[in-house]
C-alpha positions in Angstrom: 46.7 -40.4 -42.9 43.2 -42.1 -44.6 41.3 -44.9 -44.5 40.4 -46.7 -47.5 38.3 -49.8 -47.8 36.9 -52.5 -50.1 34.5 -55.4 -49.7 32.7 -57.6 -52.2 29.0 -58.1 -51.2 28.8 -62.0 -51.5 29.4 -62.0 -47.8 27.8 -60.8 -44.1 29.3 -57.9 -43.3 28.2 -54.7 -41.3 27.0 -51.6 -42.9 29.3 -49.2 -44.9 28.5 -46.6 -41.9 30.2 -48.4 -39.4 33.0 -49.1 -41.1 34.0 -45.4 -42.1 33.0 -44.7 -38.5 35.5 -47.7 -37.3 38.1 -46.0 -39.0 37.6 -42.4 -38.0 40.5 -42.3 -36.4 42.1 -42.0 -40.1 40.5 -39.4 -41.3 38.3 -36.8 -39.5 38.0 -34.3 -42.3 35.4 -36.1 -44.7 33.6 -40.0 -45.4 32.1 -41.6 -48.3 31.6 -44.7 -49.2 29.9 -46.1 -53.3 27.7 -49.1 -53.4 27.9 -50.8 -56.7 25.7 -54.4 -57.5 29.0 -56.1 -56.7 31.3 -54.1 -54.2 31.6 -51.4 -51.7 34.6 -48.7 -51.8 35.2 -46.3 -48.8 37.3 -43.9 -47.4 37.8 -41.4 -44.6 39.9 -38.1 -45.6 42.6 -36.8 -44.1 42.7 -33.3 -46.0 46.0 -32.3 -46.3 46.4 -30.3 -49.9 43.3 -28.6 -50.2 40.1 -28.1 -48.8 37.7 -31.4 -47.5 35.2 -31.0 -49.6 37.4 -30.9 -52.9 38.9 -34.0 -51.6 36.5 -36.3 -50.6 36.9 -40.1 -52.0 36.2 -42.7 -53.7 36.0 -40.8 -57.1 34.4 -42.2 -60.1 36.4 -41.3 -63.3 34.6 -38.8 -66.1 33.3 -42.0 -68.2 32.1 -43.3 -64.7 34.6 -46.7 -65.5 36.8 -46.8 -62.8 36.1 -45.7 -58.9 39.0 -45.3 -56.7 39.6 -44.9 -52.9 43.4 -43.9 -52.5 46.0 -43.1 -49.4 49.1 -41.6 -49.3 51.0 -38.8 -51.2 52.7 -38.7 -55.3 55.7 -37.1 -55.7 55.6 -36.8 -59.2 52.3 -34.8 -60.0 54.2 -32.0 -62.3 56.1 -34.8 -64.1 53.0 -36.5 -64.5 50.4 -33.6 -65.8 53.1 -32.6 -68.5 53.1 -36.3 -69.9 49.5 -36.8 -70.0 48.8 -33.1 -70.9 46.7 -33.0 -67.7 45.0 -29.3 -66.2 48.5 -27.8 -64.9 46.1 -26.2 -62.0 45.2 -29.9 -60.7 46.5 -29.7 -57.2 45.0 -33.4 -55.5 46.7 -36.6 -56.3 43.7 -38.1 -56.3 42.2 -36.2 -59.0 44.9 -37.0 -61.6 45.1 -40.4 -60.4 41.8 -40.8 -61.9 42.3 -39.1 -64.7 45.5 -40.9 -65.8 43.6 -44.2 -64.6 40.9 -43.3 -67.5 43.5 -43.0 -70.2 46.0 -45.7 -69.2 43.8 -48.2 -67.0 46.2 -50.4 -64.7 49.3 -49.0 -66.4 49.2 -45.8 -63.9 51.3 -48.1 -61.5 54.2 -47.7 -63.7 54.1 -44.0 -63.6 53.1 -42.9 -60.6 56.3 -42.2 -57.3 55.3 -41.8 -54.1 54.2 -43.7 -51.2 50.2 -44.9 -51.5 47.5 -47.7 -50.9 45.4 -47.8 -53.8 41.8 -49.7 -54.3 40.4 -49.4 -57.9 37.1 -50.8 -59.1 37.0 -51.4 -63.1 32.9 -51.6 -63.3 33.2 -52.8 -67.0 35.5 -55.5 -66.3 34.1 -56.3 -62.8 37.7 -56.3 -61.3 38.7 -55.2 -58.0 42.6 -54.2 -58.1 44.6 -53.0 -54.9 48.5 -52.3 -54.7 50.7 -51.1 -52.3 54.1 -48.5 -53.2 57.6 -50.2 -53.2 58.7 -49.0 -49.7 55.6 -50.3 -48.3 55.2 -47.1 -46.0 51.2 -47.4 -46.4 49.8 -50.2 -44.8 47.1 -52.2 -46.7 45.2 -55.5 -45.6 42.9 -57.9 -46.7 40.9 -61.0 -45.8 40.5 -63.7 -48.3 38.8 -66.3 -47.7 36.3 -68.4 -50.5 36.3 -65.6 -53.3 35.5 -63.4 -50.1 37.7 -60.2 -50.1 37.7 -57.1 -48.0 40.6 -54.7 -48.6 41.4 -52.1 -45.5 44.3 -49.7 -44.1 43.8 -51.7 -40.6 43.0 -55.6 -39.4 41.3 -54.6 -36.5 38.5 -53.3 -38.8 38.3 -55.8 -40.8 37.3 -58.3 -38.4 35.0 -55.9 -36.6 33.2 -55.1 -40.0 33.1 -59.0 -40.3 32.2 -59.9 -37.0 34.5 -62.6 -36.5 37.0 -63.6 -34.0 40.8 -63.6 -35.1 42.1 -66.8 -35.3 45.7 -67.0 -34.0 47.7 -68.4 -36.9 51.0 -69.9 -34.3 53.3 -70.2 -36.6 53.3 -66.8 -38.2 53.3 -65.4 -34.0 56.9 -67.4 -33.5 58.2 -66.4 -36.8 57.1 -63.0 -35.6 59.5 -63.7 -32.1 62.0 -64.8 -34.6 62.8 -62.3 -37.2 61.6 -59.2 -34.4 59.5 -58.1 -37.5 56.5 -59.7 -39.6 58.2 -60.6 -42.9 56.3 -61.7 -46.2 52.6 -61.4 -46.8 51.2 -63.2 -43.8 50.1 -61.5 -40.8 49.7 -63.8 -37.2 45.9 -63.9 -38.0 44.7 -66.8 -40.4 42.9 -65.2 -43.5 44.3 -61.9 -43.2 47.0 -60.9 -45.4 49.0 -58.3 -45.8 49.9 -56.7 -49.5 54.4 -56.4 -49.5 55.5 -53.3 -51.2 55.6 -53.4 -54.8 52.6 -55.9 -55.0 49.8 -55.5 -56.9 46.2 -58.0 -56.2 43.8 -58.3 -58.8 40.4 -60.1 -58.2 37.9 -60.7 -61.1 34.5 -60.6 -59.3 33.0 -62.5 -62.6 34.9 -65.3 -62.7 36.4 -65.5 -59.0 39.9 -65.8 -60.2 43.1 -63.9 -57.6 46.2 -63.4 -58.4 49.0 -61.6 -56.9 52.1 -60.0 -58.6 54.6 -57.3 -58.1 54.9 -54.3 -60.4 58.5 -52.0 -61.8 57.9 -48.5 -61.6 59.7 -46.9 -65.1 62.9 -45.7 -63.9 63.4 -42.0 -65.7 66.1 -42.1 -68.4 66.7 -38.4 -67.2 68.3 -39.2 -64.1 71.6 -37.4 -63.6 73.3 -38.9 -61.0 73.0 -41.9 -58.5 71.2 -40.0 -56.0 68.3 -39.4 -58.7 68.3 -42.6 -60.3 67.5 -44.9 -56.3 
């Protein structure tokens, strides 16, 4: 359970150090943020597979084009390393992921299997991307209003970082009681939304265009049974 965040710098917001402190309970093993001209991207680490010092995020691609903050678990690492001719000794999901992104860009999302919340910034195109896995097991929320964007693992951190009071959406509260669950992309708070399972967000910081769409993982053709297919 790591913590991720990314926000555009066209808004009044607390310091990234404070945001990392607010997310400390999600990852006590490491913290880091990268501050660019237009966005700040950060991460709180709960080390699982390797030593914390090897797992610190966010990370940049070798060519410095992409910045990545990842929370989750990729299941098909071996298949990915074989397909893209990567070092067989790589064990960290994030390290494998950033190398694939450098090769194929956002098409990586159709290749990976697992549970995840991913924040990615393309410094060349000046585009922010956010992804949530198809099963929706890893949470990812975002604030979007007047071209101001803030994505994070937790709603509470968004409000505290923006220093604004939560505004309740009464209709969504009623829907939550009606269905005993929160269905769709809205939350009970105004201007706070969640990525639905299998959703991708694309925010062009240069043109202020915002798009959402669903992505589909490629079906493995060598599935030997219905169980493997599902």
